[in-house]
PQR file of N, CA, C, O and H, with PARSE charges and radii, in Angstrom:
ATOM      1  N   UNK A   1     216.542 133.998 196.912 -0.4000 1.5000
ATOM      2  CA  UNK A   1     217.909 133.556 196.979 -0.0000 2.0000
ATOM      3  C   UNK A   1     218.060 132.330 197.881  0.5500 1.7000
ATOM      4  O   UNK A   1     218.873 131.447 197.607 -0.5500 1.4000
ATOM      5  N   UNK A   2     217.280 132.283 198.948 -0.4000 1.5000
ATOM      6  CA  UNK A   2     217.344 131.130 199.848 -0.0000 2.0000
ATOM      7  C   UNK A   2     216.893 129.861 199.129  0.5500 1.7000
ATOM      8  O   UNK A   2     217.399 128.771 199.396 -0.5500 1.4000
ATOM      9  H   UNK A   2     216.620 133.000 199.170  0.4000 1.0000
ATOM     10  N   UNK A   3     215.936 130.015 198.216 -0.4000 1.5000
ATOM     11  CA  UNK A   3     215.471 128.860 197.454 -0.0000 2.0000
ATOM     12  C   UNK A   3     216.595 128.256 196.630  0.5500 1.7000
ATOM     13  O   UNK A   3     216.741 127.035 196.585 -0.5500 1.4000
ATOM     14  H   UNK A   3     215.525 130.900 197.999  0.4000 1.0000
ATOM     15  N   UNK A   4     217.389 129.093 195.981 -0.4000 1.5000
ATOM     16  CA  UNK A   4     218.486 128.606 195.142 -0.0000 2.0000
ATOM     17  C   UNK A   4     219.527 127.892 195.998  0.5500 1.7000
ATOM     18  O   UNK A   4     220.038 126.843 195.606 -0.5500 1.4000
ATOM     19  H   UNK A   4     217.270 130.085 196.018  0.4000 1.0000
ATOM     20  N   UNK A   5     219.840 128.448 197.152 -0.4000 1.5000
ATOM     21  CA  UNK A   5     220.793 127.806 198.056 -0.0000 2.0000
ATOM     22  C   UNK A   5     220.264 126.467 198.553  0.5500 1.7000
ATOM     23  O   UNK A   5     221.013 125.493 198.639 -0.5500 1.4000
ATOM     24  H   UNK A   5     219.425 129.301 197.470  0.4000 1.0000
ATOM     25  N   UNK A   6     218.977 126.417 198.881 -0.4000 1.5000
ATOM     26  CA  UNK A   6     218.382 125.160 199.343 -0.0000 2.0000
ATOM     27  C   UNK A   6     218.342 124.133 198.216  0.5500 1.7000
ATOM     28  O   UNK A   6     218.590 122.949 198.442 -0.5500 1.4000
ATOM     29  H   UNK A   6     218.369 127.208 198.811  0.4000 1.0000
ATOM     30  N   UNK A   7     218.034 124.577 197.025 -0.4000 1.5000
ATOM     31  CA  UNK A   7     217.994 123.682 195.872 -0.0000 2.0000
ATOM     32  C   UNK A   7     219.373 123.091 195.607  0.5500 1.7000
ATOM     33  O   UNK A   7     219.502 121.891 195.366 -0.5500 1.4000
ATOM     34  H   UNK A   7     217.832 125.539 196.841  0.4000 1.0000
ATOM     35  N   UNK A   8     220.395 123.927 195.653 -0.4000 1.5000
ATOM     36  CA  UNK A   8     221.751 123.453 195.410 -0.0000 2.0000
ATOM     37  C   UNK A   8     222.249 122.571 196.557  0.5500 1.7000
ATOM     38  O   UNK A   8     222.965 121.598 196.323 -0.5500 1.4000
ATOM     39  H   UNK A   8     220.290 124.902 195.850  0.4000 1.0000
ATOM     40  N   UNK A   9     221.881 122.902 197.771 -0.4000 1.5000
ATOM     41  CA  UNK A   9     222.327 122.129 198.914 -0.0000 2.0000
ATOM     42  C   UNK A   9     221.609 120.811 199.086  0.5500 1.7000
ATOM     43  O   UNK A   9     222.157 119.877 199.672 -0.5500 1.4000
ATOM     44  H   UNK A   9     221.300 123.693 197.961  0.4000 1.0000
ATOM     45  N   UNK A  10     220.384 120.720 198.582 -0.4000 1.5000
ATOM     46  CA  UNK A  10     219.610 119.496 198.768 -0.0000 2.0000
ATOM     47  C   UNK A  10     220.133 118.347 197.914  0.5500 1.7000
ATOM     48  O   UNK A  10     219.957 117.181 198.270 -0.5500 1.4000
ATOM     49  H   UNK A  10     219.939 121.478 198.106  0.4000 1.0000
ATOM     50  N   UNK A  11     220.768 118.662 196.801 -0.4000 1.5000
ATOM     51  CA  UNK A  11     221.248 117.586 195.925 -0.0000 2.0000
ATOM     52  C   UNK A  11     222.377 116.765 196.551  0.5500 1.7000
ATOM     53  O   UNK A  11     222.297 115.537 196.548 -0.5500 1.4000
ATOM     54  H   UNK A  11     220.911 119.609 196.512  0.4000 1.0000
ATOM     55  N   UNK A  12     223.428 117.398 197.091 -0.4000 1.5000
ATOM     56  CA  UNK A  12     224.445 116.582 197.777 -0.0000 2.0000
ATOM     57  C   UNK A  12     223.871 115.906 199.027  0.5500 1.7000
ATOM     58  O   UNK A  12     224.254 114.784 199.359 -0.5500 1.4000
ATOM     59  H   UNK A  12     223.493 118.396 197.094  0.4000 1.0000
ATOM     60  N   UNK A  13     222.966 116.580 199.708 -0.4000 1.5000
ATOM     61  CA  UNK A  13     222.348 115.993 200.888 -0.0000 2.0000
ATOM     62  C   UNK A  13     221.530 114.752 200.529  0.5500 1.7000
ATOM     63  O   UNK A  13     221.479 113.793 201.300 -0.5500 1.4000
ATOM     64  H   UNK A  13     222.654 117.492 199.438  0.4000 1.0000
ATOM     65  N   UNK A  14     220.898 114.773 199.371 -0.4000 1.5000
ATOM     66  CA  UNK A  14     220.066 113.630 198.943 -0.0000 2.0000
ATOM     67  C   UNK A  14     220.914 112.374 198.735  0.5500 1.7000
ATOM     68  O   UNK A  14     220.426 111.258 198.911 -0.5500 1.4000
ATOM     69  H   UNK A  14     220.939 115.552 198.745  0.4000 1.0000
ATOM     70  N   UNK A  15     222.148 112.550 198.373 -0.4000 1.5000
ATOM     71  CA  UNK A  15     223.017 111.381 198.193 -0.0000 2.0000
ATOM     72  C   UNK A  15     223.327 110.711 199.530  0.5500 1.7000
ATOM     73  O   UNK A  15     223.645 109.522 199.569 -0.5500 1.4000
ATOM     74  H   UNK A  15     222.545 113.457 198.230  0.4000 1.0000
ATOM     75  N   UNK A  16     223.237 111.461 200.614 -0.4000 1.5000
ATOM     76  CA  UNK A  16     223.532 110.911 201.934 -0.0000 2.0000
ATOM     77  C   UNK A  16     222.300 110.392 202.646  0.5500 1.7000
ATOM     78  O   UNK A  16     222.341 109.322 203.254 -0.5500 1.4000
ATOM     79  H   UNK A  16     222.979 112.427 200.582  0.4000 1.0000
ATOM     80  N   UNK A  17     221.201 111.133 202.581 -0.4000 1.5000
ATOM     81  CA  UNK A  17     220.023 110.770 203.394 -0.0000 2.0000
ATOM     82  C   UNK A  17     218.821 110.328 202.565  0.5500 1.7000
ATOM     83  O   UNK A  17     217.847 109.824 203.125 -0.5500 1.4000
ATOM     84  H   UNK A  17     221.167 112.002 202.088  0.4000 1.0000
ATOM     85  N   UNK A  18     218.867 110.503 201.261 -0.4000 1.5000
ATOM     86  CA  UNK A  18     217.725 110.153 200.423 -0.0000 2.0000
ATOM     87  C   UNK A  18     217.036 111.408 199.913  0.5500 1.7000
ATOM     88  O   UNK A  18     217.243 112.510 200.420 -0.5500 1.4000
ATOM     89  H   UNK A  18     219.658 110.913 200.807  0.4000 1.0000
ATOM     90  N   UNK A  19     216.216 111.206 198.900 -0.4000 1.5000
ATOM     91  CA  UNK A  19     215.589 112.359 198.229 -0.0000 2.0000
ATOM     92  C   UNK A  19     214.585 113.093 199.111  0.5500 1.7000
ATOM     93  O   UNK A  19     214.697 114.304 199.305 -0.5500 1.4000
ATOM     94  H   UNK A  19     216.048 110.311 198.488  0.4000 1.0000
ATOM     95  N   UNK A  20     213.603 112.364 199.648 -0.4000 1.5000
ATOM     96  CA  UNK A  20     212.557 113.044 200.410 -0.0000 2.0000
ATOM     97  C   UNK A  20     213.064 113.674 201.705  0.5500 1.7000
ATOM     98  O   UNK A  20     212.662 114.796 202.014 -0.5500 1.4000
ATOM     99  H   UNK A  20     213.513 111.380 199.491  0.4000 1.0000
ATOM    100  N   UNK A  21     213.911 113.023 202.465 -0.4000 1.5000
ATOM    101  CA  UNK A  21     214.442 113.724 203.642 -0.0000 2.0000
ATOM    102  C   UNK A  21     215.228 114.989 203.283  0.5500 1.7000
ATOM    103  O   UNK A  21     215.204 115.970 204.027 -0.5500 1.4000
ATOM    104  H   UNK A  21     214.237 112.112 202.214  0.4000 1.0000
ATOM    105  N   UNK A  22     215.911 114.965 202.159 -0.4000 1.5000
ATOM    106  CA  UNK A  22     216.648 116.148 201.730 -0.0000 2.0000
ATOM    107  C   UNK A  22     215.682 117.277 201.333  0.5500 1.7000
ATOM    108  O   UNK A  22     215.928 118.446 201.631 -0.5500 1.4000
ATOM    109  H   UNK A  22     215.930 114.169 201.555  0.4000 1.0000
ATOM    110  N   UNK A  23     214.605 116.919 200.672 -0.4000 1.5000
ATOM    111  CA  UNK A  23     213.596 117.915 200.295 -0.0000 2.0000
ATOM    112  C   UNK A  23     212.967 118.540 201.531  0.5500 1.7000
ATOM    113  O   UNK A  23     212.839 119.760 201.630 -0.5500 1.4000
ATOM    114  H   UNK A  23     214.405 115.969 200.430  0.4000 1.0000
ATOM    115  N   UNK A  24     212.573 117.676 202.482 -0.4000 1.5000
ATOM    116  CA  UNK A  24     211.953 118.193 203.700 -0.0000 2.0000
ATOM    117  C   UNK A  24     212.946 119.020 204.520  0.5500 1.7000
ATOM    118  O   UNK A  24     212.567 120.034 205.106 -0.5500 1.4000
ATOM    119  H   UNK A  24     212.677 116.685 202.401  0.4000 1.0000
ATOM    120  N   UNK A  25     214.183 118.607 204.565 -0.4000 1.5000
ATOM    121  CA  UNK A  25     215.199 119.362 205.288 -0.0000 2.0000
ATOM    122  C   UNK A  25     215.454 120.728 204.653  0.5500 1.7000
ATOM    123  O   UNK A  25     215.555 121.732 205.359 -0.5500 1.4000
ATOM    124  H   UNK A  25     214.491 117.783 204.089  0.4000 1.0000
ATOM    125  N   UNK A  26     215.559 120.768 203.332 -0.4000 1.5000
ATOM    126  CA  UNK A  26     215.789 122.033 202.655 -0.0000 2.0000
ATOM    127  C   UNK A  26     214.589 122.953 202.810  0.5500 1.7000
ATOM    128  O   UNK A  26     214.752 124.149 203.051 -0.5500 1.4000
ATOM    129  H   UNK A  26     215.477 119.952 202.759  0.4000 1.0000
ATOM    130  N   UNK A  27     213.393 122.413 202.674 -0.4000 1.5000
ATOM    131  CA  UNK A  27     212.182 123.228 202.839 -0.0000 2.0000
ATOM    132  C   UNK A  27     212.077 123.750 204.269  0.5500 1.7000
ATOM    133  O   UNK A  27     211.702 124.900 204.493 -0.5500 1.4000
ATOM    134  H   UNK A  27     213.260 121.442 202.478  0.4000 1.0000
ATOM    135  N   UNK A  28     212.410 122.901 205.227 -0.4000 1.5000
ATOM    136  CA  UNK A  28     212.376 123.336 206.619 -0.0000 2.0000
ATOM    137  C   UNK A  28     213.389 124.419 206.912  0.5500 1.7000
ATOM    138  O   UNK A  28     213.103 125.357 207.655 -0.5500 1.4000
ATOM    139  H   UNK A  28     212.715 121.966 205.045  0.4000 1.0000
ATOM    140  N   UNK A  29     214.562 124.299 206.338 -0.4000 1.5000
ATOM    141  CA  UNK A  29     215.596 125.327 206.549 -0.0000 2.0000
ATOM    142  C   UNK A  29     215.170 126.664 205.959  0.5500 1.7000
ATOM    143  O   UNK A  29     215.368 127.707 206.583 -0.5500 1.4000
ATOM    144  H   UNK A  29     214.795 123.536 205.734  0.4000 1.0000
ATOM    145  N   UNK A  30     214.588 126.647 204.765 -0.4000 1.5000
ATOM    146  CA  UNK A  30     214.115 127.890 204.156 -0.0000 2.0000
ATOM    147  C   UNK A  30     212.957 128.466 204.965  0.5500 1.7000
ATOM    148  O   UNK A  30     212.876 129.678 205.161 -0.5500 1.4000
ATOM    149  H   UNK A  30     214.427 125.800 204.258  0.4000 1.0000
ATOM    150  N   UNK A  31     212.068 127.603 205.433 -0.4000 1.5000
ATOM    151  CA  UNK A  31     210.937 128.095 206.232 -0.0000 2.0000
ATOM    152  C   UNK A  31     211.426 128.726 207.525  0.5500 1.7000
ATOM    153  O   UNK A  31     210.938 129.782 207.928 -0.5500 1.4000
ATOM    154  H   UNK A  31     212.134 126.618 205.274  0.4000 1.0000
ATOM    155  N   UNK A  32     212.384 128.084 208.171 -0.4000 1.5000
ATOM    156  CA  UNK A  32     212.927 128.621 209.420 -0.0000 2.0000
ATOM    157  C   UNK A  32     213.623 129.966 209.190  0.5500 1.7000
ATOM    158  O   UNK A  32     213.454 130.899 209.975 -0.5500 1.4000
ATOM    159  H   UNK A  32     212.780 127.227 207.843  0.4000 1.0000
ATOM    160  N   UNK A  33     214.399 130.059 208.119 -0.4000 1.5000
ATOM    161  CA  UNK A  33     215.090 131.312 207.807 -0.0000 2.0000
ATOM    162  C   UNK A  33     214.082 132.410 207.471  0.5500 1.7000
ATOM    163  O   UNK A  33     214.249 133.551 207.899 -0.5500 1.4000
ATOM    164  H   UNK A  33     214.537 129.301 207.481  0.4000 1.0000
ATOM    165  N   UNK A  34     213.045 132.079 206.714 -0.4000 1.5000
ATOM    166  CA  UNK A  34     212.025 133.065 206.375 -0.0000 2.0000
ATOM    167  C   UNK A  34     211.288 133.539 207.610  0.5500 1.7000
ATOM    168  O   UNK A  34     211.021 134.731 207.764 -0.5500 1.4000
ATOM    169  H   UNK A  34     212.909 131.152 206.365  0.4000 1.0000
ATOM    170  N   UNK A  35     210.958 132.605 208.490 -0.4000 1.5000
ATOM    171  CA  UNK A  35     210.265 132.976 209.725 -0.0000 2.0000
ATOM    172  C   UNK A  35     211.142 133.878 210.581  0.5500 1.7000
ATOM    173  O   UNK A  35     210.658 134.858 211.147 -0.5500 1.4000
ATOM    174  H   UNK A  35     211.175 131.636 208.364  0.4000 1.0000
ATOM    175  N   UNK A  36     212.422 133.556 210.678 -0.4000 1.5000
ATOM    176  CA  UNK A  36     213.337 134.353 211.498 -0.0000 2.0000
ATOM    177  C   UNK A  36     213.479 135.772 210.959  0.5500 1.7000
ATOM    178  O   UNK A  36     213.545 136.728 211.731 -0.5500 1.4000
ATOM    179  H   UNK A  36     212.815 132.759 210.218  0.4000 1.0000
ATOM    180  N   UNK A  37     213.526 135.908 209.651 -0.4000 1.5000
ATOM    181  CA  UNK A  37     213.672 137.243 209.054 -0.0000 2.0000
ATOM    182  C   UNK A  37     212.362 138.028 209.151  0.5500 1.7000
ATOM    183  O   UNK A  37     212.378 139.220 209.459 -0.5500 1.4000
ATOM    184  H   UNK A  37     213.473 135.131 209.023  0.4000 1.0000
ATOM    185  N   UNK A  38     211.242 137.376 208.894 -0.4000 1.5000
ATOM    186  CA  UNK A  38     209.958 138.074 208.877 -0.0000 2.0000
ATOM    187  C   UNK A  38     209.441 138.376 210.280  0.5500 1.7000
ATOM    188  O   UNK A  38     208.608 139.269 210.435 -0.5500 1.4000
ATOM    189  H   UNK A  38     211.229 136.408 208.643  0.4000 1.0000
ATOM    190  N   UNK A  39     209.897 137.677 211.290 -0.4000 1.5000
ATOM    191  CA  UNK A  39     209.358 137.826 212.624 -0.0000 2.0000
ATOM    192  C   UNK A  39     210.203 138.767 213.498  0.5500 1.7000
ATOM    193  O   UNK A  39     210.039 138.797 214.717 -0.5500 1.4000
ATOM    194  H   UNK A  39     210.574 136.952 211.165  0.4000 1.0000
ATOM    195  N   UNK A  40     211.083 139.515 212.887 -0.4000 1.5000
ATOM    196  CA  UNK A  40     211.894 140.463 213.657 -0.0000 2.0000
ATOM    197  C   UNK A  40     211.035 141.596 214.200  0.5500 1.7000
ATOM    198  O   UNK A  40     210.095 142.055 213.552 -0.5500 1.4000
ATOM    199  H   UNK A  40     211.216 139.491 211.896  0.4000 1.0000
ATOM    200  N   UNK A  41     211.369 142.018 215.367 -0.4000 1.5000
ATOM    201  CA  UNK A  41     210.657 143.165 215.955 -0.0000 2.0000
ATOM    202  C   UNK A  41     211.553 144.391 215.907  0.5500 1.7000
ATOM    203  O   UNK A  41     212.770 144.300 216.072 -0.5500 1.4000
ATOM    204  H   UNK A  41     212.132 141.644 215.894  0.4000 1.0000
ATOM    205  N   UNK A  42     210.939 145.517 215.683 -0.4000 1.5000
ATOM    206  CA  UNK A  42     211.700 146.729 215.792 -0.0000 2.0000
ATOM    207  C   UNK A  42     211.926 147.434 214.539  0.5500 1.7000
ATOM    208  O   UNK A  42     212.568 148.484 214.529 -0.5500 1.4000
ATOM    209  H   UNK A  42     209.950 145.590 215.550  0.4000 1.0000
TER
END
């Protein structure tokens, strides 16, 4: 589900910052969210 949100969010972002920065930003956001969820203790 995070992938779909990142995919949808990267398109408007690409119009502002360019294609590759939007791709890297979306990938980074998904990676950070995945790490935060997977690294929970308890």
